[in-house]
C-alpha positions as MATLAB code, in Angstrom:
seq = 'MNEAAASENCGDGVRLSQVLPEPLVARPGFIGADDIVVTRVCDDPDECRRGDLFVARATAQGDGHDDVHRAVARGAAGVIAERIVPTGGVPLCLVRSSDQAFAHVAHALAGHPARQMQVIAVAGTSGKTTTAWLTAAVLAEAGLAVGVLSDIGCLGPAGDLAEPCDLTRADVLASRLARLAAEGSSHVVVEVSSRMLAAHVLAGIACDTVVVTGMAAAHLDLHGTPAAYRRIMTRILESLAPEGCLVADGSGRLDGLFARAAATAPGATVVTAGVGPECAVRARLVERSLHGQTFLLSAGGDVLPVSVDTPVTSFARNATAAAAVGLRYGLGSDMIARGLESAGSVPQRVERLDRGQDMAVFIDTATNGHALSSTLASLRRLTPGRLAVVVDDEALATLAADDAAERLGQWCDQWIAVPAGMLAADAGPADLAAYARVDRLLSTLGSGDCLLVLGRVPAAPDGPAPATALPLVPTPLVEAIDGWLQLAHPPRKFPRRRAA';
ca = [
       0.038   -0.425   -0.104;
       1.643    3.667   -1.211;
       1.578    6.075    1.466;
      -1.136    8.090    0.235;
      -3.354    4.883    0.772;
      -2.178    4.349    4.134;
      -2.900    8.035    5.514;
      -6.290    7.221    4.343;
      -6.994    3.989    6.161;
      -7.621    3.768    9.887;
      -7.552    0.060   11.131;
      -9.628   -1.926    8.860;
     -11.659    1.404    7.365;
     -10.583    4.360    5.613;
     -11.839    8.166    6.871;
     -13.702   10.346    5.013;
     -11.656   13.223    6.040;
      -8.726   11.918    4.280;
     -10.822   10.521    1.215;
     -12.500   13.353    0.176;
     -10.768   16.125   -1.462;
     -11.361   19.245    0.321;
     -13.465   21.252   -2.509;
     -15.870   18.306   -2.567;
     -16.963   18.259    0.749;
     -19.822   21.195    1.518;
     -20.275   23.634    4.532;
     -20.886   22.767    7.000;
     -18.978   19.469    6.120;
     -19.340   16.604    9.070;
     -22.655   16.649   11.381;
     -22.616   14.769   14.512;
     -18.782   13.658   14.175;
     -15.424   15.082   13.549;
     -15.155   12.066   10.630;
     -16.563    9.148    9.639;
     -14.618    5.999    9.132;
     -15.882    3.602    6.381;
     -15.452    0.049    6.180;
     -18.122   -0.676    3.400;
     -20.084    1.774    1.252;
     -23.178    1.363   -0.182;
     -25.741    3.402   -2.333;
     -29.038    0.863   -2.126;
     -30.414    1.276    1.077;
     -32.237   -2.107    0.845;
     -28.420   -3.482    0.341;
     -27.235   -1.640    3.400;
     -25.949   -3.585    6.195;
     -24.609   -2.719    9.896;
     -21.808   -0.318    9.986;
     -22.156    0.581    6.268;
     -21.620    4.030    4.963;
     -24.905    5.011    3.026;
     -24.142    7.278   -0.024;
     -27.313    9.075   -1.189;
     -27.528    9.028   -5.048;
     -29.770   10.400   -7.714;
     -30.239    7.164   -9.772;
     -32.453    5.655  -12.235;
     -34.245    3.956   -9.046;
     -35.046    7.051   -7.457;
     -33.603    9.787   -4.974;
     -31.209    8.180   -2.379;
     -31.883   11.421   -0.640;
     -35.455   10.031    0.112;
     -34.454    6.794    1.273;
     -31.723    7.402    3.929;
     -34.673    6.597    6.905;
     -34.248    3.176    5.381;
     -30.458    2.906    5.074;
     -30.284    4.068    8.911;
     -32.888    1.413    9.774;
     -30.894   -1.328    8.358;
     -27.769   -0.122   10.174;
     -25.847    2.681    8.316;
     -23.416    4.049   10.406;
     -22.698    7.229    8.443;
     -24.418    8.828    5.157;
     -22.998   11.069    2.382;
     -25.647   13.299    1.066;
     -26.118   16.553   -0.839;
     -28.312   18.382    1.499;
     -28.961   18.113    5.075;
     -31.381   15.095    5.504;
     -32.841   13.606    8.972;
     -30.288   10.838    9.975;
     -31.594    9.939   13.827;
     -28.355   10.896   15.038;
     -26.138    8.582   12.621;
     -23.027   11.079   11.312;
     -23.869   12.692    8.113;
     -21.058   14.241    5.755;
     -22.375   16.905    3.144;
     -20.822   17.044   -0.116;
     -21.108   18.711   -3.704;
     -21.458   15.633   -5.220;
     -22.658   12.269   -4.123;
     -21.805   10.705   -7.307;
     -18.374   11.990   -7.039;
     -17.681   11.212   -3.257;
     -19.103    7.852   -3.993;
     -16.194    7.026   -6.543;
     -13.779    8.418   -4.169;
     -14.813    6.064   -1.196;
     -15.141    3.242   -3.710;
     -11.249    3.479   -4.726;
     -10.235    4.117   -1.250;
     -11.670    1.022   -0.165;
     -10.352   -1.104   -3.062;
      -6.893    0.460   -2.315;
      -6.481    2.678   -5.140;
      -5.799   -0.022   -7.729;
      -5.507    2.415  -10.592;
      -2.210    3.663   -8.556;
      -0.645    0.547   -9.203;
      -1.130    0.727  -12.679;
      -0.849    2.701  -15.957;
      -4.241    3.493  -16.711;
      -5.231    4.110  -20.394;
      -8.930    5.919  -20.581;
     -10.720    5.497  -23.670;
     -13.728    7.829  -24.532;
     -15.600    9.709  -27.522;
     -18.705    9.079  -29.150;
     -18.191    6.065  -31.244;
     -15.129    3.772  -31.695;
     -14.238    3.242  -28.229;
     -14.472   -0.613  -27.868;
     -12.491   -1.190  -31.069;
      -9.757    1.769  -29.873;
      -9.337   -0.149  -26.455;
      -8.828   -3.309  -27.720;
      -6.396   -2.637  -30.294;
      -4.538   -0.334  -28.040;
      -4.358   -3.677  -25.596;
      -3.236   -5.530  -28.730;
      -0.573   -3.155  -29.543;
       0.703   -3.044  -25.915;
       0.315   -6.869  -25.287;
       2.782   -7.316  -28.577;
       5.529   -5.669  -26.387;
       4.927   -7.979  -24.003;
       3.188   -5.851  -21.588;
       0.458   -7.258  -18.919;
      -2.479   -5.365  -20.216;
      -6.035   -5.744  -18.727;
      -9.276   -4.399  -20.398;
     -12.136   -3.329  -18.859;
     -14.831   -2.457  -21.806;
     -18.449   -3.003  -23.165;
     -17.121   -6.520  -24.208;
     -16.150   -7.304  -20.858;
     -13.247   -7.374  -17.988;
     -10.279   -9.370  -19.364;
      -6.859  -10.154  -17.684;
      -3.196   -9.832  -19.068;
      -3.133  -13.868  -18.871;
      -6.812  -14.864  -19.298;
      -8.852  -15.600  -22.790;
     -12.440  -15.135  -20.981;
     -13.812  -11.706  -20.822;
     -16.376  -11.380  -18.038;
     -19.283   -8.891  -18.525;
     -19.712   -5.918  -15.911;
     -21.390   -2.809  -15.229;
     -18.670   -0.187  -15.382;
     -21.300    2.790  -15.190;
     -21.007    1.461  -10.826;
     -17.606    3.008   -9.304;
     -17.424    0.325   -7.038;
     -17.946   -2.230   -9.522;
     -14.801   -0.356  -11.771;
     -12.848   -0.182   -8.353;
     -13.027   -3.905   -7.647;
     -12.122   -4.719  -11.481;
      -9.188   -2.483  -11.447;
      -8.435   -4.067   -8.194;
      -8.407   -7.762   -9.627;
      -6.584   -6.315  -12.446;
      -3.807   -5.098  -10.185;
      -3.649   -8.117   -8.460;
      -3.381  -10.452  -11.486;
      -0.101   -8.211  -12.421;
      -1.262   -5.864  -15.008;
       1.235   -2.836  -15.626;
      -1.281   -1.475  -17.901;
      -5.003   -1.416  -18.063;
      -7.430    0.081  -21.060;
     -10.886    1.311  -19.476;
     -13.552    2.000  -22.243;
     -14.967    4.862  -21.045;
     -18.672    5.697  -21.888;
     -20.548    9.055  -21.372;
     -23.081    6.907  -19.045;
     -19.448    6.503  -16.524;
     -18.607    9.979  -17.080;
     -22.189   11.229  -15.612;
     -21.886    9.209  -12.838;
     -18.051   10.571  -12.250;
     -16.968    6.736  -11.877;
     -13.342    7.648  -12.523;
     -13.464   10.525  -10.219;
     -10.065    9.781   -7.921;
      -8.282    8.380  -10.597;
      -5.328    9.811  -12.615;
      -5.367    8.183  -16.007;
      -1.586    8.339  -17.371;
      -3.112    8.538  -20.978;
      -6.465    9.330  -22.156;
      -7.643    8.720  -25.585;
     -10.880   10.880  -27.307;
     -12.244    9.112  -30.474;
     -14.031   11.988  -31.291;
     -17.402   13.786  -30.155;
     -20.501   14.358  -31.908;
     -24.102   14.603  -30.595;
     -25.394   10.964  -29.218;
     -27.346    9.636  -26.062;
     -29.791   12.807  -26.305;
     -32.474   10.184  -24.558;
     -29.609   10.255  -21.683;
     -28.297   13.658  -21.719;
     -30.911   15.899  -22.836;
     -29.111   18.511  -25.354;
     -25.854   17.869  -27.905;
     -24.120   20.811  -25.435;
     -24.875   18.752  -22.096;
     -23.659   15.717  -23.723;
     -20.576   17.459  -24.826;
     -19.721   19.139  -21.458;
     -20.725   15.366  -20.091;
     -17.727   14.013  -22.446;
     -15.112   16.641  -21.497;
     -15.214   15.684  -18.073;
     -12.608   13.263  -19.483;
     -10.009   15.708  -19.054;
     -10.674   15.912  -15.215;
      -9.061   12.172  -15.011;
      -6.311   13.118  -17.240;
      -2.819   12.947  -15.034;
      -0.939   16.258  -14.730;
       1.915   14.692  -16.676;
      -0.431   12.541  -18.876;
      -0.887   12.446  -22.454;
      -4.156   13.056  -24.488;
      -4.833   11.279  -27.800;
      -7.229   12.649  -29.897;
      -8.482   13.276  -33.880;
      -6.497   16.192  -35.204;
      -8.881   16.956  -38.051;
      -9.651   20.236  -36.116;
     -12.945   18.722  -34.502;
     -11.555   18.731  -31.133;
      -9.939   22.082  -31.159;
     -11.810   23.186  -28.247;
     -10.677   19.845  -26.201;
      -7.358   20.384  -26.906;
      -7.307   24.101  -25.286;
      -9.520   22.859  -22.806;
      -6.361   20.185  -21.519;
      -3.782   22.992  -21.973;
      -5.814   24.602  -19.339;
      -6.470   21.820  -17.327;
      -3.216   19.986  -17.694;
      -0.729   22.117  -18.886;
       1.829   19.714  -18.300;
       0.237   17.049  -20.382;
       1.582   16.043  -23.861;
      -1.074   16.004  -26.974;
      -0.722   13.987  -29.767;
      -2.878   13.713  -32.741;
      -4.045   10.833  -34.551;
      -6.300   10.141  -37.577;
      -6.223    9.830  -40.845;
      -5.842   13.432  -41.695;
      -2.533   14.875  -43.121;
      -2.438   17.167  -40.436;
      -2.308   14.256  -37.974;
       1.031   13.403  -36.235;
       0.140    9.769  -36.275;
      -1.835    8.979  -39.511;
      -2.892    5.965  -41.700;
      -3.233    6.448  -45.425;
      -5.393    4.173  -47.305;
      -3.530    2.035  -49.757;
      -6.509   -0.311  -50.763;
      -9.838   -1.278  -49.377;
     -12.704   -3.553  -50.277;
     -15.105   -5.594  -48.511;
     -12.259   -8.083  -47.922;
     -10.233   -5.722  -45.963;
      -8.256   -3.102  -45.988;
      -4.157   -1.622  -45.895;
      -3.087    1.482  -45.111;
       0.305    3.094  -44.235;
       0.893    3.824  -40.854;
       2.782    6.800  -39.963;
       4.382    6.683  -36.558;
       7.506    7.420  -34.840;
       9.302    9.126  -38.281;
       8.513    5.449  -39.723;
       5.759    4.419  -42.204;
       4.931    0.770  -42.304;
       1.946   -0.988  -44.323;
      -0.676   -2.464  -42.229;
      -3.367   -5.002  -43.299;
      -6.317   -5.829  -41.620;
      -9.490   -7.569  -41.829;
     -12.165   -4.604  -41.194;
     -12.915   -2.622  -44.143;
     -14.388    0.338  -43.007;
     -12.776    3.795  -42.211;
     -13.204    4.434  -38.908;
     -11.204    1.050  -38.084;
      -7.905    2.902  -39.664;
      -8.877    5.660  -37.434;
      -8.825    3.596  -34.254;
      -6.047    2.037  -35.353;
      -4.080    5.148  -35.123;
      -5.061    6.262  -31.772;
      -3.899    2.842  -30.687;
      -0.508    3.306  -32.584;
      -0.495    6.607  -30.470;
      -0.725    5.111  -27.206;
       1.914    2.547  -28.111;
       4.352    5.316  -29.156;
       3.473    6.965  -25.795;
       4.667    3.888  -23.830;
       7.877    3.589  -26.062;
       6.983    1.161  -28.467;
       8.657    0.722  -32.235;
       6.431    1.371  -35.324;
       7.281   -2.342  -36.325;
       6.416   -3.834  -33.309;
       2.856   -1.633  -33.353;
       2.095   -2.500  -36.743;
       2.433   -6.389  -36.008;
       0.049   -5.611  -32.807;
      -2.898   -4.365  -35.237;
      -2.414   -6.803  -37.675;
      -2.202   -9.393  -34.742;
      -5.711   -8.154  -33.475;
      -7.183   -8.118  -37.495;
     -10.723   -7.026  -35.643;
     -12.405   -6.803  -32.870;
     -15.313   -9.184  -31.889;
     -18.725   -7.996  -33.231;
     -17.528   -4.551  -34.332;
     -17.671   -5.089  -38.119;
     -16.317   -8.497  -37.517;
     -16.594  -10.511  -40.800;
     -18.657  -13.690  -40.808;
     -17.163  -15.948  -43.603;
     -18.756  -19.683  -43.985;
     -17.760  -19.617  -47.744;
     -20.676  -17.842  -48.757;
     -20.525  -15.126  -52.092;
     -21.515  -12.404  -50.620;
     -19.677  -10.476  -47.576;
     -21.182  -10.628  -44.245;
     -20.580   -8.746  -41.335;
     -21.469   -8.490  -37.409;
     -21.740   -5.224  -35.529;
     -23.129   -3.887  -32.389;
     -25.477   -1.079  -32.201;
     -24.019    1.604  -29.990;
     -25.326    4.816  -31.258;
     -26.781    6.483  -34.371;
     -23.310    8.121  -35.064;
     -21.392    5.076  -35.190;
     -24.253    3.481  -37.280;
     -23.905    6.047  -39.694;
     -20.404    5.920  -40.152;
     -20.491    2.146  -40.564;
     -23.380    2.361  -43.266;
     -21.584    4.964  -45.150;
     -18.187    3.034  -45.605;
     -20.122   -0.187  -46.406;
     -21.894    1.679  -49.101;
     -18.937    2.783  -50.696;
     -17.160   -0.594  -50.717;
     -20.477   -2.240  -51.941;
     -20.649   -2.601  -55.570;
     -24.147   -4.715  -55.191;
     -27.009   -4.449  -52.964;
     -26.431   -3.431  -49.288;
     -28.921   -4.955  -46.765;
     -29.151   -4.739  -42.638;
     -30.834   -7.510  -40.679;
     -31.485   -5.893  -37.053;
     -32.974   -7.333  -33.835;
     -35.677   -5.302  -32.235;
     -33.845   -4.790  -29.336;
     -31.164   -3.471  -30.856;
     -33.257   -0.994  -32.966;
     -35.040    0.394  -29.922;
     -31.789    1.380  -28.462;
     -31.268    3.543  -31.341;
     -34.368    5.107  -31.941;
     -33.734    8.334  -30.306;
     -30.815    8.323  -32.766;
     -33.629    8.010  -35.871;
     -31.864    4.541  -36.736;
     -34.588    3.840  -39.241;
     -33.787    7.032  -41.378;
     -30.224    5.912  -40.960;
     -31.062    2.472  -42.344;
     -32.926    3.468  -45.157;
     -30.607    6.466  -46.600;
     -27.923    3.738  -46.750;
     -29.526    0.531  -47.146;
     -31.021   -1.135  -50.291;
     -33.117   -2.782  -48.000;
     -33.251   -3.550  -43.964;
     -35.421   -5.664  -41.758;
     -36.031   -5.397  -37.806;
     -37.024   -8.946  -36.475;
     -37.694  -10.170  -33.226;
     -34.956  -10.686  -30.616;
     -36.189  -14.217  -30.058;
     -36.569  -15.636  -33.269;
     -35.030  -18.875  -32.623;
     -36.195  -19.441  -29.213;
     -37.860  -22.843  -28.341;
     -41.070  -20.922  -27.728;
     -40.950  -19.361  -30.721;
     -44.318  -18.300  -32.164;
     -45.859  -17.233  -35.501;
     -44.502  -13.772  -35.502;
     -41.240  -15.198  -34.848;
     -41.239  -17.798  -37.826;
     -42.658  -15.398  -39.536;
     -39.749  -13.344  -39.069;
     -37.562  -16.094  -40.033;
     -38.933  -16.655  -43.160;
     -38.052  -13.064  -43.968;
     -34.539  -13.494  -43.257;
     -34.511  -16.658  -45.292;
     -36.077  -14.665  -48.566;
     -33.389  -12.010  -47.829;
     -30.298  -14.366  -47.713;
     -31.222  -16.468  -50.669;
     -31.179  -13.100  -52.568;
     -27.960  -11.641  -51.832;
     -24.853  -12.632  -54.137;
     -21.335  -11.930  -54.917;
     -21.163   -8.144  -54.826;
     -23.377   -7.793  -52.070;
     -23.126   -7.203  -48.365;
     -25.126   -8.064  -45.338;
     -24.874   -6.290  -42.093;
     -25.939   -8.107  -38.903;
     -26.467   -5.632  -36.089;
     -27.129   -6.982  -32.631;
     -27.331   -4.931  -29.393;
     -24.831   -4.650  -26.309;
     -25.573   -7.229  -24.111;
     -26.389   -5.804  -20.616;
     -24.338   -6.125  -17.600;
     -25.932   -8.631  -15.125;
     -26.701   -7.698  -11.879;
     -24.519   -8.801   -9.407;
     -21.462  -11.711  -10.205;
     -21.242  -12.575  -13.776;
     -20.366  -15.929  -15.114;
     -17.607  -15.704  -17.988;
     -18.163  -15.845  -21.077;
     -15.681  -16.632  -23.792;
     -14.083  -14.099  -26.008;
     -15.515  -13.455  -28.693;
     -19.167  -12.875  -26.975;
     -21.453  -15.170  -26.944;
     -23.374  -14.651  -30.244;
     -27.073  -13.215  -30.139;
     -29.765  -15.189  -31.335;
     -30.055  -13.261  -34.400;
     -26.088  -13.758  -34.936;
     -26.586  -17.504  -34.625;
     -29.759  -17.434  -36.856;
     -27.758  -16.037  -39.750;
     -24.575  -18.280  -39.001;
     -26.689  -21.445  -38.705;
     -28.521  -20.419  -42.127;
     -24.892  -19.673  -44.018;
     -23.605  -22.992  -42.418;
     -26.689  -24.891  -44.013;
     -26.422  -23.107  -47.464;
     -22.581  -23.322  -47.777;
     -21.311  -27.031  -46.390;
     -18.118  -27.310  -46.083;
     -16.306  -29.178  -49.301;
     -15.306  -32.824  -48.796;
     -12.299  -34.276  -51.334;
     -12.447  -37.600  -52.242;
      -9.692  -39.798  -50.310;
      -6.907  -40.853  -52.656;
      -4.758  -44.153  -51.752;
      -0.992  -43.491  -51.446;
       0.856  -44.464  -54.445;
];
């Protein structure tokens, strides 16, 4: 345990006076005690145990300030809140942000695991997952012990299983970081969503490197307005270490972000990465088709060709960000190129599905309308024939606020939505009719055509989650498409010949 963590600990717990930064504590500060010693933190009154610290947070389930009495009745030994609430004599600490306080306490109770590793945070409207996994591949190519926390799941440096988890909770993030530190990770790549930033889950963490893949309007159903979304996204800079490194698109769209970084972290290094000629780390297209792409990677004064399976433009842009992180940690250009090629693609991020069929088939995961438009636009340019999309209705529902139907109609020759449980054992007439539509569509596609299968981001489970194999367990829709392709294109069998 380092000195800072040791000063916060008191026996088996931590002192709030040492854990919470002074600007976060509101007047009059502590009420009913000079300090509060914490051994366990909780924000759900029904999960509170005797001796816990209850943090009153506003969540989708309601305002925790209205539930303080329930937490106290279950034995809470202390309360954190943003306003004075009745506690029945239980010590109260007033703060300006309960979300930030919750994160600070959670990371302190976990032993500040982020301080034991180099943390690379990847944020942005789209491309976060791809950039995170490409970054991990590049660093792993150099023999570094790399952990990953992303939408795909939690993966340790020696593991081949990704375990889903809810990273929008600071206590879950802290526990996952602690596990990766215990497993010997020297570097950890964390995919940071706008939900995570809205909940301040990174409060108390100093990220050695911050990557911003781009910033366009998205998730307005959650954040209200484009301006509010951008304000939340720029919170990622609050986690940038004073001598850290910011990697972002250098095309000019993020000039405001660079200016803010210079003001908040004047000692930080800024590296631009992308496909534009003005970027310090750049990808220049050599060849691109539905079968993949080759680009020239300009990094560290060298220019090397990189060939990958994923054909969309955004993949090359994300690869430059991963390359910039590699340079940050002293990797050579040849090693970076090998790391990118070894990854080739990212599970269910425009991932190729090849069963010997004539048409190109890709699997993608629905995240937001901006990412969807980027993928469709790239595939449209590369498809000489028809571009078709099959999407499950749950994925379509997640994109409803981003005008998914309009975007699909703009770029596709044909698209159909099908029930998520199309192949369920209790499938009804509507499910069978949906499969018939898929069957007719696939039967009409041939050479020069392209099919994009859109799934949904799997919901993080409540409580402990079983490990699932990487890549992700296919959704029912992906299983249906894959099964159809295997039946329509069985492996060729060659006759055996007797040896002479």
